[in-house]
gemmi code that builds the backbone of each chain (N, CA, C; Angstrom):
import gemmi

chains = {
    "A": [
        ("MET", (106.995, 104.258, 85.333), (106.693, 103.918, 86.724), (105.197, 104.025, 86.947)),
        ("ASP", (104.457, 103.227, 86.210), (103.005, 103.361, 86.238), (102.390, 102.584, 87.395)),
        ("LEU", (102.387, 103.211, 88.543), (101.717, 102.656, 89.710), (100.246, 103.035, 89.663)),
        ("ASP", (99.431, 102.296, 90.388), (97.990, 102.542, 90.394), (97.627, 103.382, 91.627)),
        ("PHE", (97.503, 104.675, 91.405), (97.148, 105.579, 92.492), (95.626, 105.805, 92.569)),
        ("ALA", (94.889, 105.178, 91.671), (93.458, 105.509, 91.560), (92.607, 104.911, 92.678)),
        ("LYS", (93.031, 103.791, 93.230), (92.163, 103.088, 94.180), (91.950, 103.857, 95.478)),
        ("LEU", (92.921, 104.691, 95.834), (92.808, 105.458, 97.090), (92.885, 106.956, 96.806)),
        ("ASN", (92.202, 107.385, 95.786), (92.125, 108.823, 95.490), (93.492, 109.484, 95.372)),
        ("GLY", (94.369, 108.831, 94.620), (95.667, 109.440, 94.363), (96.771, 109.017, 95.308)),
        ("LEU", (96.467, 108.137, 96.217), (97.470, 107.688, 97.187), (97.677, 106.184, 97.098)),
        ("LEU", (98.818, 105.751, 97.597), (98.999, 104.326, 97.830), (99.811, 104.139, 99.103)),
        ("PRO", (99.584, 103.001, 99.780), (100.352, 102.745, 100.996), (101.804, 102.424, 100.653)),
        ("ALA", (102.712, 102.930, 101.479), (104.135, 102.638, 101.335), (104.617, 102.014, 102.638)),
        ("VAL", (104.999, 100.760, 102.551), (105.506, 100.046, 103.723), (107.007, 100.292, 103.808)),
        ("ILE", (107.439, 100.759, 104.952), (108.859, 101.052, 105.156), (109.468, 99.956, 106.014)),
        ("GLN", (110.452, 99.280, 105.442), (111.072, 98.138, 106.115), (112.567, 98.370, 106.274)),
        ("ASP", (113.089, 98.069, 107.445), (114.531, 98.196, 107.665), (115.267, 97.205, 106.763)),
        ("HIS", (116.172, 97.740, 105.969), (116.886, 96.931, 104.980), (117.743, 95.864, 105.650)),
        ("ALA", (118.304, 96.192, 106.805), (119.236, 95.273, 107.463), (118.513, 94.243, 108.329)),
        ("THR", (117.535, 94.686, 109.100), (116.912, 93.783, 110.079), (115.606, 93.182, 109.601)),
        ("GLY", (114.984, 93.775, 108.582), (113.689, 93.295, 108.112), (112.523, 93.824, 108.934)),
        ("ARG", (112.788, 94.614, 109.944), (111.677, 95.125, 110.762), (110.834, 96.121, 109.957)),
        ("VAL", (109.529, 96.012, 110.070), (108.648, 97.012, 109.470), (108.622, 98.213, 110.398)),
        ("LEU", (109.002, 99.365, 109.880), (109.193, 100.554, 110.708), (107.971, 101.467, 110.723)),
        ("MET", (107.324, 101.603, 109.586), (106.144, 102.463, 109.505), (105.415, 102.191, 108.192)),
        ("VAL", (104.215, 102.688, 108.108), (103.479, 102.707, 106.847), (103.016, 104.137, 106.616)),
        ("GLY", (103.342, 104.688, 105.462), (102.877, 106.016, 105.110), (102.124, 105.944, 103.798)),
        ("PHE", (101.712, 107.084, 103.319), (101.043, 107.132, 102.015), (101.835, 108.026, 101.079)),
        ("MET", (101.879, 107.629, 99.835), (102.543, 108.435, 98.808), (101.540, 108.756, 97.709)),
        ("ASN", (101.618, 109.987, 97.203), (100.965, 110.270, 95.931), (102.048, 110.189, 94.847)),
        ("ASP", (101.670, 110.442, 93.632), (102.633, 110.287, 92.544), (103.859, 111.179, 92.752)),
        ("GLU", (103.628, 112.402, 93.207), (104.744, 113.323, 93.414), (105.666, 112.838, 94.545)),
        ("ALA", (105.072, 112.371, 95.623), (105.884, 111.868, 96.743), (106.711, 110.666, 96.301)),
        ("PHE", (106.094, 109.796, 95.499), (106.843, 108.634, 95.016), (108.014, 109.071, 94.137)),
        ("ARG", (107.761, 110.020, 93.251), (108.838, 110.494, 92.380), (109.956, 111.160, 93.176)),
        ("LYS", (109.582, 111.942, 94.182), (110.586, 112.570, 95.044), (111.428, 111.509, 95.761)),
        ("THR", (110.730, 110.473, 96.209), (111.431, 109.385, 96.902), (112.486, 108.770, 95.992)),
        ("VAL", (112.096, 108.513, 94.757), (113.019, 107.892, 93.798), (114.146, 108.856, 93.439)),
        ("GLU", (113.780, 110.105, 93.177), (114.780, 111.076, 92.702), (115.789, 111.461, 93.777)),
        ("THR", (115.299, 111.635, 95.013), (116.183, 112.109, 96.081), (116.855, 110.979, 96.846)),
        ("GLY", (116.229, 109.801, 96.835), (116.766, 108.706, 97.626), (116.360, 108.759, 99.090)),
        ("PHE", (115.480, 109.698, 99.430), (114.943, 109.782, 100.794), (113.423, 109.590, 100.741)),
        ("ALA", (112.915, 108.742, 101.620), (111.479, 108.465, 101.605), (110.686, 109.742, 101.876)),
        ("THR", (109.738, 109.998, 100.990), (108.892, 111.186, 101.057), (107.445, 110.732, 100.949)),
        ("PHE", (106.608, 111.283, 101.812), (105.215, 110.852, 101.872), (104.286, 112.012, 101.559)),
        ("TYR", (103.008, 111.670, 101.443), (101.984, 112.701, 101.383), (101.253, 112.659, 102.713)),
        ("SER", (101.288, 113.755, 103.423), (100.623, 113.821, 104.717), (99.133, 114.049, 104.516)),
        ("ARG", (98.335, 113.079, 104.954), (96.885, 113.217, 104.820), (96.330, 114.254, 105.783)),
        ("SER", (96.999, 114.455, 106.914), (96.486, 115.434, 107.883), (96.873, 116.860, 107.489)),
        ("ARG", (98.055, 117.021, 106.897), (98.511, 118.365, 106.534), (98.303, 118.675, 105.051)),
        ("ASN", (97.895, 117.667, 104.290), (97.649, 117.829, 102.854), (98.840, 118.419, 102.111)),
        ("LYS", (99.991, 117.858, 102.390), (101.170, 118.291, 101.641), (102.248, 117.219, 101.693)),
        ("LEU", (103.247, 117.383, 100.839), (104.360, 116.443, 100.835), (105.104, 116.544, 102.156)),
        ("TRP", (105.683, 115.441, 102.530), (106.333, 115.346, 103.829), (107.602, 114.506, 103.664)),
        ("LEU", (108.727, 115.194, 103.697), (110.014, 114.484, 103.702), (110.217, 113.932, 105.099)),
        ("LYS", (110.177, 112.625, 105.224), (110.376, 112.007, 106.540), (111.741, 112.428, 107.078)),
        ("GLY", (111.749, 112.989, 108.274), (112.995, 113.451, 108.883), (113.223, 114.935, 108.730)),
        ("GLU", (112.285, 115.631, 108.099), (112.498, 117.067, 107.884), (112.572, 117.819, 109.216)),
        ("SER", (111.857, 117.347, 110.237), (111.950, 117.953, 111.570), (113.007, 117.264, 112.431)),
        ("SER", (112.984, 115.964, 112.431), (113.805, 115.193, 113.369), (115.206, 114.903, 112.874)),
        ("GLY", (115.407, 114.982, 111.563), (116.679, 114.536, 110.997), (116.724, 113.033, 110.776)),
        ("HIS", (115.702, 112.331, 111.212), (115.664, 110.873, 111.070), (115.169, 110.503, 109.679)),
        ("ARG", (116.035, 110.669, 108.723), (115.634, 110.370, 107.344), (115.701, 108.879, 107.048)),
        ("LEU", (115.020, 108.505, 105.991), (114.986, 107.113, 105.559), (115.680, 107.026, 104.207)),
        ("VAL", (116.861, 106.438, 104.188), (117.636, 106.330, 102.959), (117.181, 105.097, 102.187)),
        ("VAL", (116.719, 105.325, 100.983), (116.136, 104.246, 100.182), (117.213, 103.292, 99.681)),
        ("LYS", (116.975, 101.999, 99.914), (117.889, 100.979, 99.414), (117.263, 100.174, 98.275)),
        ("GLU", (115.965, 99.974, 98.333), (115.294, 99.167, 97.309), (113.798, 99.449, 97.359)),
        ("ILE", (113.167, 99.476, 96.200), (111.717, 99.674, 96.141), (111.112, 98.551, 95.316)),
        ("SER", (110.080, 97.921, 95.870), (109.352, 96.937, 95.078), (107.869, 97.278, 95.114)),
        ("THR", (107.145, 96.709, 94.162), (105.688, 96.934, 94.141), (104.994, 95.584, 94.067)),
        ("ASP", (103.713, 95.587, 94.349), (103.001, 94.313, 94.414), (102.288, 94.008, 93.093)),
        ("CYS", (101.633, 92.867, 93.070), (101.021, 92.366, 91.844), (100.027, 93.360, 91.247)),
        ("ASP", (99.347, 94.113, 92.086), (98.359, 95.076, 91.594), (98.936, 96.474, 91.382)),
        ("THR", (100.216, 96.632, 91.642), (100.914, 97.929, 91.564), (100.155, 99.040, 92.302)),
        ("ASP", (99.497, 98.667, 93.402), (98.789, 99.679, 94.193), (99.371, 99.829, 95.594)),
        ("CYS", (100.617, 99.398, 95.751), (101.304, 99.472, 97.037), (102.801, 99.386, 96.748)),
        ("VAL", (103.613, 100.045, 97.562), (105.058, 99.877, 97.410), (105.673, 99.455, 98.740)),
        ("LEU", (106.755, 98.719, 98.609), (107.557, 98.301, 99.752), (108.919, 98.963, 99.591)),
        ("VAL", (109.281, 99.778, 100.556), (110.538, 100.528, 100.469), (111.480, 100.039, 101.560)),
        ("LYS", (112.573, 99.430, 101.149), (113.586, 99.010, 102.121), (114.544, 100.175, 102.327)),
        ("VAL", (114.808, 100.466, 103.587), (115.569, 101.675, 103.909), (116.670, 101.401, 104.914)),
        ("ASP", (117.604, 102.371, 104.934), (118.542, 102.506, 106.034), (118.017, 103.693, 106.851)),
        ("ALA", (117.509, 103.417, 108.046), (116.883, 104.467, 108.854), (117.937, 105.218, 109.654)),
        ("GLN", (118.057, 106.511, 109.359), (119.012, 107.332, 110.103), (118.406, 107.723, 111.447)),
        ("GLY", (119.235, 107.732, 112.479), (118.750, 108.136, 113.795), (118.263, 106.964, 114.612)),
        ("PRO", (117.861, 107.239, 115.849), (117.529, 106.177, 116.810), (116.146, 105.574, 116.645)),
        ("GLY", (115.284, 106.260, 115.896), (113.933, 105.721, 115.776), (113.130, 106.435, 114.718)),
        ("VAL", (112.174, 105.721, 114.156), (111.334, 106.267, 113.089), (110.078, 106.935, 113.655)),
        ("CYS", (109.600, 106.419, 114.774), (108.313, 106.888, 115.299), (108.463, 108.196, 116.077)),
        ("HIS", (107.536, 109.119, 115.823), (107.601, 110.407, 116.512), (107.282, 110.283, 118.001)),
        ("GLU", (106.858, 109.102, 118.415), (106.630, 108.898, 119.849), (107.867, 108.341, 120.563)),
        ("GLY", (108.974, 108.203, 119.825), (110.227, 107.835, 120.474), (110.633, 106.385, 120.339)),
        ("TYR", (109.952, 105.668, 119.466), (110.258, 104.249, 119.303), (110.994, 103.986, 117.986)),
        ("GLN", (111.701, 102.858, 117.963), (112.407, 102.465, 116.748), (111.439, 102.298, 115.592)),
        ("SER", (110.314, 101.662, 115.859), (109.277, 101.424, 114.847), (107.955, 101.980, 115.348)),
        ("CYS", (107.103, 102.398, 114.415), (105.764, 102.840, 114.819), (104.924, 101.676, 115.353)),
        ("PHE", (105.323, 100.465, 115.031), (104.547, 99.292, 115.469), (105.062, 98.789, 116.813)),
        ("PHE", (104.858, 99.592, 117.843), (105.398, 99.263, 119.165), (104.337, 98.690, 120.096)),
        ("ARG", (103.115, 98.558, 119.605), (102.039, 97.991, 120.417), (101.552, 96.684, 119.829)),
        ("THR", (101.453, 95.675, 120.681), (101.091, 94.339, 120.223), (99.787, 93.906, 120.880)),
        ("LEU", (98.969, 93.240, 120.086), (97.675, 92.776, 120.594), (97.868, 91.571, 121.504)),
        ("GLN", (97.260, 91.654, 122.688), (97.354, 90.565, 123.657), (96.118, 89.672, 123.553)),
        ("GLY", (96.196, 88.541, 124.223), (95.098, 87.573, 124.181), (93.790, 88.104, 124.721)),
        ("ASP", (93.875, 89.138, 125.579), (92.647, 89.700, 126.142), (92.098, 90.850, 125.298)),
        ("GLY", (92.686, 91.051, 124.109), (92.174, 92.087, 123.210), (92.743, 93.472, 123.458)),
        ("GLN", (93.676, 93.578, 124.369), (94.286, 94.875, 124.665), (95.563, 95.072, 123.849)),
        ("TRP", (95.785, 96.319, 123.432), (97.053, 96.673, 122.798), (98.031, 97.096, 123.892)),
        ("VAL", (99.187, 96.474, 123.923), (100.157, 96.751, 124.979), (101.493, 97.147, 124.346)),
        ("VAL", (102.103, 98.191, 124.897), (103.427, 98.606, 124.446), (104.414, 97.517, 124.840)),
        ("THR", (105.102, 96.983, 123.846), (105.929, 95.803, 124.113), (107.415, 96.070, 123.900)),
        ("GLU", (107.784, 97.347, 123.895), (109.219, 97.640, 123.795), (109.520, 98.993, 124.434)),
        ("GLU", (110.807, 99.247, 124.605), (111.265, 100.492, 125.220), (111.445, 101.570, 124.167)),
        ("ARG", (111.303, 102.820, 124.586), (111.655, 103.929, 123.697), (113.153, 103.908, 123.404)),
        ("THR", (113.514, 104.385, 122.212), (114.934, 104.461, 121.860), (115.450, 105.901, 121.910)),
        ("TYR", (114.532, 106.860, 122.050), (114.947, 108.244, 122.232), (113.810, 109.025, 122.865)),
        ("ALA", (114.146, 110.213, 123.355), (113.140, 111.062, 124.001), (112.540, 111.987, 122.948)),
        ("PRO", (111.283, 111.794, 122.590), (110.715, 112.583, 121.498), (110.695, 114.082, 121.774)),
        ("ASN", (110.529, 114.493, 123.006), (110.525, 115.927, 123.311), (111.834, 116.607, 122.918)),
        ("ALA", (112.933, 115.890, 123.102), (114.248, 116.452, 122.798), (114.433, 116.630, 121.297)),
        ("VAL", (113.691, 115.847, 120.527), (113.851, 115.887, 119.066), (112.801, 116.795, 118.415)),
        ("TYR", (111.570, 116.625, 118.854), (110.481, 117.343, 118.195), (110.068, 118.594, 118.971)),
        ("GLY", (110.514, 118.696, 120.235), (110.106, 119.830, 121.058), (108.660, 119.741, 121.457)),
        ("GLY", (108.194, 120.761, 122.187), (106.789, 120.808, 122.580), (106.445, 119.714, 123.556)),
        ("SER", (105.155, 119.485, 123.707), (104.679, 118.556, 124.732), (104.257, 117.219, 124.145)),
        ("LYS", (104.459, 117.033, 122.851), (103.970, 115.823, 122.204), (104.776, 114.601, 122.658)),
    ],
    "B": [
        ("MET", (89.593, 96.990, 121.321), (90.457, 96.980, 120.128), (90.100, 98.167, 119.260)),
        ("ASP", (90.259, 99.350, 119.795), (89.787, 100.544, 119.107), (90.804, 101.049, 118.088)),
        ("LEU", (90.761, 100.465, 116.917), (91.575, 100.928, 115.804), (90.857, 102.061, 115.097)),
        ("ASP", (91.623, 102.858, 114.359), (91.047, 104.013, 113.661), (90.748, 103.633, 112.208)),
        ("PHE", (89.494, 103.290, 111.954), (89.084, 102.918, 110.603), (88.551, 104.118, 109.819)),
        ("ALA", (88.534, 105.267, 110.446), (87.841, 106.419, 109.840), (88.622, 107.062, 108.696)),
        ("LYS", (89.937, 106.969, 108.742), (90.737, 107.723, 107.765), (90.574, 107.224, 106.338)),
        ("LEU", (90.246, 105.943, 106.213), (90.086, 105.363, 104.865), (88.688, 104.778, 104.692)),
        ("ASN", (87.700, 105.521, 105.139), (86.307, 105.103, 104.930), (86.034, 103.691, 105.418)),
        ("GLY", (86.490, 103.413, 106.621), (86.159, 102.122, 107.218), (87.211, 101.050, 107.020)),
        ("LEU", (88.301, 101.397, 106.370), (89.354, 100.413, 106.104), (90.679, 100.853, 106.718)),
        ("LEU", (91.542, 99.887, 106.920), (92.941, 100.223, 107.223), (93.845, 99.217, 106.541)),
        ("PRO", (95.064, 99.653, 106.206), (96.001, 98.730, 105.562), (96.498, 97.687, 106.570)),
        ("ALA", (96.628, 96.470, 106.106), (97.172, 95.391, 106.927), (98.393, 94.827, 106.203)),
        ("VAL", (99.545, 95.020, 106.816), (100.795, 94.511, 106.244), (100.993, 93.088, 106.739)),
        ("ILE", (101.182, 92.179, 105.813), (101.369, 90.770, 106.166), (102.845, 90.421, 106.014)),
        ("GLN", (103.424, 90.007, 107.130), (104.864, 89.717, 107.150), (105.086, 88.279, 107.597)),
        ("ASP", (105.999, 87.605, 106.915), (106.331, 86.233, 107.300), (106.996, 86.243, 108.676)),
        ("HIS", (106.409, 85.496, 109.578), (106.871, 85.481, 110.968), (108.296, 84.960, 111.083)),
        ("ALA", (108.653, 84.001, 110.242), (109.968, 83.366, 110.353), (111.056, 84.140, 109.607)),
        ("THR", (110.750, 84.586, 108.405), (111.793, 85.189, 107.575), (111.786, 86.709, 107.606)),
        ("GLY", (110.688, 87.310, 108.024), (110.587, 88.772, 108.006), (110.182, 89.334, 106.659)),
        ("ARG", (109.992, 88.480, 105.669), (109.617, 88.999, 104.355), (108.187, 89.567, 104.365)),
        ("VAL", (108.019, 90.721, 103.742), (106.676, 91.273, 103.588), (106.020, 90.536, 102.424)),
        ("LEU", (104.890, 89.905, 102.700), (104.264, 89.020, 101.725), (103.175, 89.707, 100.915)),
        ("MET", (102.411, 90.572, 101.563), (101.331, 91.278, 100.874), (100.821, 92.401, 101.762)),
        ("VAL", (100.037, 93.272, 101.170), (99.299, 94.282, 101.923), (97.848, 94.190, 101.483)),
        ("GLY", (96.970, 94.032, 102.452), (95.546, 94.021, 102.151), (94.861, 95.089, 102.980)),
        ("PHE", (93.542, 95.147, 102.864), (92.781, 96.085, 103.683), (91.800, 95.314, 104.552)),
        ("MET", (91.627, 95.810, 105.742), (90.649, 95.226, 106.666), (89.660, 96.292, 107.089)),
        ("ASN", (88.389, 95.893, 107.183), (87.430, 96.724, 107.907), (87.323, 96.145, 109.321)),
        ("ASP", (86.488, 96.724, 110.113), (86.409, 96.279, 111.503), (86.026, 94.803, 111.573)),
        ("GLU", (85.094, 94.386, 110.732), (84.650, 92.987, 110.762), (85.786, 92.040, 110.340)),
        ("ALA", (86.524, 92.417, 109.298), (87.638, 91.581, 108.840), (88.696, 91.466, 109.933)),
        ("PHE", (88.953, 92.590, 110.610), (89.942, 92.542, 111.686), (89.468, 91.605, 112.796)),
        ("ARG", (88.206, 91.715, 113.160), (87.687, 90.855, 114.231), (87.722, 89.385, 113.832)),
        ("LYS", (87.391, 89.117, 112.585), (87.457, 87.734, 112.094), (88.892, 87.212, 112.159)),
        ("THR", (89.820, 88.070, 111.787), (91.233, 87.691, 111.819), (91.638, 87.291, 113.228)),
        ("VAL", (91.233, 88.105, 114.196), (91.593, 87.828, 115.588), (90.881, 86.573, 116.090)),
        ("GLU", (89.591, 86.477, 115.781), (88.792, 85.374, 116.322), (89.170, 84.020, 115.721)),
        ("THR", (89.435, 84.022, 114.417), (89.691, 82.737, 113.751), (91.170, 82.368, 113.715)),
        ("GLY", (92.041, 83.393, 113.810), (93.464, 83.124, 113.689), (93.939, 83.012, 112.250)),
        ("PHE", (93.045, 83.308, 111.300), (93.415, 83.327, 109.883), (93.187, 84.737, 109.333)),
        ("ALA", (94.180, 85.258, 108.620), (94.056, 86.619, 108.098), (92.865, 86.725, 107.156)),
        ("THR", (92.029, 87.701, 107.421), (90.816, 87.947, 106.657), (90.800, 89.418, 106.258)),
        ("PHE", (90.481, 89.679, 105.009), (90.536, 91.035, 104.484), (89.155, 91.468, 104.003)),
        ("TYR", (89.103, 92.749, 103.663), (87.917, 93.250, 102.970), (88.338, 93.506, 101.529)),
        ("SER", (87.697, 92.829, 100.614), (88.041, 92.995, 99.207), (87.388, 94.261, 98.661)),
        ("ARG", (88.218, 95.211, 98.240), (87.677, 96.457, 97.692), (87.057, 96.238, 96.329)),
        ("SER", (87.529, 95.238, 95.586), (86.968, 95.002, 94.253), (85.661, 94.216, 94.332)),
        ("ARG", (85.560, 93.307, 95.304), (84.351, 92.479, 95.400), (83.392, 92.974, 96.479)),
        ("ASN", (83.855, 93.977, 97.249), (83.019, 94.550, 98.317), (82.488, 93.513, 99.287)),
        ("LYS", (83.378, 92.646, 99.714), (82.967, 91.665, 100.719), (84.180, 91.140, 101.458)),
        ("LEU", (83.935, 90.462, 102.573), (85.018, 89.861, 103.329), (85.687, 88.789, 102.494)),
        ("TRP", (86.962, 88.616, 102.745), (87.746, 87.703, 101.953), (88.721, 86.984, 102.877)),
        ("LEU", (88.424, 85.715, 103.143), (89.362, 84.885, 103.895), (90.494, 84.514, 102.957)),
        ("LYS", (91.672, 85.021, 103.225), (92.815, 84.700, 102.367), (93.017, 83.187, 102.367)),
        ("GLY", (93.045, 82.608, 101.172), (93.218, 81.170, 101.057), (91.914, 80.416, 100.848)),
        ("GLU", (90.795, 81.142, 100.768), (89.510, 80.446, 100.619), (89.443, 79.699, 99.285)),
        ("SER", (90.135, 80.216, 98.260), (90.195, 79.497, 96.981), (91.418, 78.589, 96.906)),
        ("SER", (92.554, 79.128, 97.283), (93.833, 78.445, 97.065), (94.210, 77.484, 98.178)),
        ("GLY", (93.622, 77.666, 99.349), (94.081, 76.911, 100.512), (95.297, 77.526, 101.177)),
        ("HIS", (95.841, 78.570, 100.550), (97.047, 79.217, 101.091), (96.650, 80.210, 102.177)),
        ("ARG", (96.308, 79.675, 103.322), (95.878, 80.547, 104.418), (97.072, 81.160, 105.143)),
        ("LEU", (96.779, 82.216, 105.855), (97.793, 82.920, 106.632), (97.456, 82.751, 108.111)),
        ("VAL", (98.255, 81.981, 108.805), (98.020, 81.706, 110.218), (98.657, 82.823, 111.049)),
        ("VAL", (97.815, 83.503, 111.804), (98.281, 84.677, 112.557), (99.163, 84.265, 113.727)),
        ("LYS", (100.320, 84.905, 113.814), (101.227, 84.662, 114.936), (101.277, 85.859, 115.887)),
        ("GLU", (101.151, 87.048, 115.342), (101.256, 88.262, 116.171), (100.652, 89.427, 115.399)),
        ("ILE", (99.982, 90.316, 116.113), (99.418, 91.513, 115.481), (99.890, 92.735, 116.255)),
        ("SER", (100.404, 93.713, 115.541), (100.748, 94.975, 116.192), (100.092, 96.110, 115.425)),
        ("THR", (100.004, 97.264, 116.085), (99.446, 98.436, 115.419), (100.408, 99.601, 115.595)),
        ("ASP", (100.195, 100.628, 114.798), (101.160, 101.724, 114.810), (100.685, 102.865, 115.723)),
        ("CYS", (101.499, 103.882, 115.807), (101.261, 104.974, 116.747), (99.896, 105.623, 116.544)),
        ("ASP", (99.429, 105.675, 115.315), (98.137, 106.296, 115.023), (96.978, 105.295, 115.036)),
        ("THR", (97.269, 104.073, 115.295), (96.290, 102.962, 115.274), (95.445, 102.954, 113.995)),
        ("ASP", (96.078, 103.342, 112.889), (95.352, 103.327, 111.614), (95.969, 102.346, 110.622)),
        ("CYS", (96.714, 101.382, 111.158), (97.371, 100.373, 110.326), (97.700, 99.195, 111.239)),
        ("VAL", (97.674, 97.993, 110.685), (98.125, 96.849, 111.488), (99.214, 96.084, 110.740)),
        ("LEU", (100.070, 95.470, 111.532), (101.125, 94.600, 111.028), (100.823, 93.206, 111.557)),
        ("VAL", (100.626, 92.268, 110.633), (100.241, 90.914, 111.024), (101.373, 89.962, 110.641)),
        ("LYS", (101.991, 89.368, 111.647), (103.018, 88.363, 111.377), (102.336, 87.010, 111.272)),
        ("VAL", (102.686, 86.289, 110.222), (101.960, 85.062, 109.911), (102.886, 83.900, 109.596)),
        ("ASP", (102.300, 82.729, 109.682), (102.882, 81.529, 109.107), (102.070, 81.271, 107.841)),
        ("ALA", (102.710, 81.462, 106.694), (101.983, 81.361, 105.424), (101.922, 79.906, 104.971)),
        ("GLN", (100.716, 79.369, 104.881), (100.558, 77.992, 104.413), (100.631, 77.955, 102.888)),
        ("GLY", (101.292, 76.936, 102.368), (101.371, 76.802, 100.918), (102.619, 77.461, 100.359)),
        ("PRO", (102.805, 77.320, 99.043), (104.050, 77.742, 98.412), (104.161, 79.234, 98.137)),
        ("GLY", (103.045, 79.940, 98.201), (103.124, 81.360, 97.878), (101.844, 82.077, 98.221)),
        ("VAL", (101.981, 83.365, 98.505), (100.839, 84.190, 98.900), (100.183, 84.848, 97.687)),
        ("CYS", (100.979, 85.137, 96.675), (100.481, 85.920, 95.540), (99.723, 85.044, 94.554)),
        ("HIS", (98.583, 85.551, 94.080), (97.771, 84.773, 93.143), (98.429, 84.647, 91.774)),
        ("GLU", (99.539, 85.382, 91.590), (100.278, 85.229, 90.332), (101.371, 84.158, 90.422)),
        ("GLY", (101.456, 83.482, 91.554), (102.362, 82.341, 91.646), (103.665, 82.608, 92.375)),
        ("TYR", (103.750, 83.740, 93.037), (104.992, 84.085, 93.735), (104.842, 83.939, 95.244)),
        ("GLN", (105.992, 83.779, 95.901), (105.981, 83.670, 97.360), (105.386, 84.919, 97.989)),
        ("SER", (105.779, 86.088, 97.464), (105.296, 87.376, 97.957), (104.692, 88.147, 96.797)),
        ("CYS", (103.713, 89.002, 97.102), (103.171, 89.871, 96.053), (104.202, 90.902, 95.582)),
        ("PHE", (105.224, 91.134, 96.381), (106.228, 92.150, 96.027), (107.378, 91.497, 95.253)),
        ("PHE", (107.062, 91.053, 94.044), (108.044, 90.323, 93.248), (108.678, 91.187, 92.164)),
        ("ARG", (108.280, 92.448, 92.104), (108.856, 93.357, 91.109), (109.617, 94.477, 91.796)),
        ("THR", (110.836, 94.721, 91.335), (111.711, 95.699, 91.965), (112.042, 96.802, 90.974)),
        ("LEU", (112.086, 98.012, 91.492), (112.383, 99.170, 90.647), (113.870, 99.213, 90.303)),
        ("GLN", (114.143, 99.355, 89.017), (115.524, 99.417, 88.552), (115.953, 100.876, 88.373)),
        ("GLY", (117.243, 101.056, 88.176), (117.783, 102.404, 88.038), (117.220, 103.173, 86.847)),
        ("ASP", (116.716, 102.436, 85.853), (116.157, 103.111, 84.674), (114.670, 103.384, 84.818)),
        ("GLY", (114.123, 103.155, 86.026), (112.712, 103.451, 86.260), (111.766, 102.334, 85.882)),
        ("GLN", (112.286, 101.200, 85.472), (111.434, 100.066, 85.106), (111.234, 99.123, 86.283)),
        ("TRP", (110.042, 98.557, 86.367), (109.770, 97.501, 87.342), (110.123, 96.165, 86.699)),
        ("VAL", (110.966, 95.400, 87.368), (111.410, 94.135, 86.798), (111.132, 93.003, 87.781)),
        ("VAL", (110.612, 91.907, 87.252), (110.391, 90.722, 88.091), (111.752, 90.174, 88.496)),
        ("THR", (111.962, 90.088, 89.803), (113.306, 89.756, 90.283), (113.348, 88.423, 91.031)),
        ("GLU", (112.346, 87.589, 90.803), (112.404, 86.265, 91.411), (111.584, 85.282, 90.599)),
        ("GLU", (111.738, 84.010, 90.931), (111.027, 82.941, 90.233), (109.687, 82.662, 90.893)),
        ("ARG", (108.747, 82.168, 90.097), (107.495, 81.688, 90.673), (107.766, 80.480, 91.574)),
        ("THR", (106.935, 80.343, 92.604), (107.059, 79.184, 93.494), (105.975, 78.146, 93.244)),
        ("TYR", (104.959, 78.525, 92.429), (103.935, 77.550, 92.049), (103.247, 78.048, 90.779)),
        ("ALA", (102.510, 77.136, 90.170), (101.791, 77.480, 88.940), (100.394, 77.958, 89.306)),
        ("PRO", (100.104, 79.226, 89.129), (98.804, 79.728, 89.585), (97.610, 79.059, 88.906)),
        ("ASN", (97.743, 78.670, 87.654), (96.621, 78.018, 86.966), (96.192, 76.733, 87.659)),
        ("ALA", (97.180, 76.028, 88.186), (96.879, 74.754, 88.834), (96.122, 74.967, 90.141)),
        ("VAL", (96.294, 76.153, 90.731), (95.664, 76.430, 92.029), (94.344, 77.170, 91.862)),
        ("TYR", (94.373, 78.177, 91.023), (93.190, 79.025, 90.892), (92.322, 78.661, 89.689)),
        ("GLY", (92.890, 77.859, 88.745), (92.156, 77.502, 87.551), (92.048, 78.673, 86.596)),
        ("GLY", (91.380, 78.446, 85.476), (91.155, 79.523, 84.521), (92.448, 79.985, 83.886)),
        ("SER", (92.391, 81.152, 83.290), (93.530, 81.640, 82.519), (94.304, 82.710, 83.254)),
        ("LYS", (93.923, 82.973, 84.492), (94.555, 84.074, 85.210), (95.977, 83.725, 85.607)),
    ],
}
model = gemmi.Model(1)
for chain_id, residues in chains.items():
    chain = gemmi.Chain(chain_id)
    for i, (resn, *xyz) in enumerate(residues, 1):
        res = gemmi.Residue()
        res.name, res.seqid = resn, gemmi.SeqId(i, " ")
        for name, pos in zip(("N", "CA", "C"), xyz):
            atom = gemmi.Atom()
            atom.name, atom.element = name, gemmi.Element(name[0])
            atom.pos, atom.b_iso = gemmi.Position(*pos), 0.0
            res.add_atom(atom)
        chain.add_residue(res)
    model.add_chain(chain)
structure = gemmi.Structure()
structure.add_model(model)
structure.setup_entities()
């Protein structure tokens, strides 16, 4: 599984796509260990750049990403992971997808969909 | 259009998705200038990390990516660009998508689709 982690200092982008609907749900980063964990466990696991550690998606929320298929690109410096997303949403802000803001003609980013769950009820705190 | 380019030294990943089919076609990187060019021209433009310069996708092949919609994620450190892909394929290796290799149960990456065009005829040379 010789992916090219060198271009981004040991990381590569991982695009998470809903296996059933084709919607892009999030983009995270994986290091070699996170990628191996993802393959071995069948649950998408990332490397958190802010916390500098492995991050099993759903470890707090229960909203895990069950891996259905993994592909890589021509340069083997990116992976596309098709998943079955458990729970009402992938985004910690309460949306189905992290890509809930769309660029408008006037250059503004506008939230273009409704929340699918209340993030406070899942993650607690004031976030 | 205040995206967060700081996390990757001035770059952010741009996921290119076919507007009609939902297929993820490629992932490139954009700096602020590439993003602005993409918005202004309506053609996906990247920053080439290997050539250290802006790169209008399709400048050699003619296979341009016509922007249909742009969204960003909760952290504004990634963009998702839905496109109408001109030409038979996005990948310089001759495939519709750069993600033409899929991970098998034995840990091997296997090409799981046919080429849609002959790259030599488009790009020339031996590549």
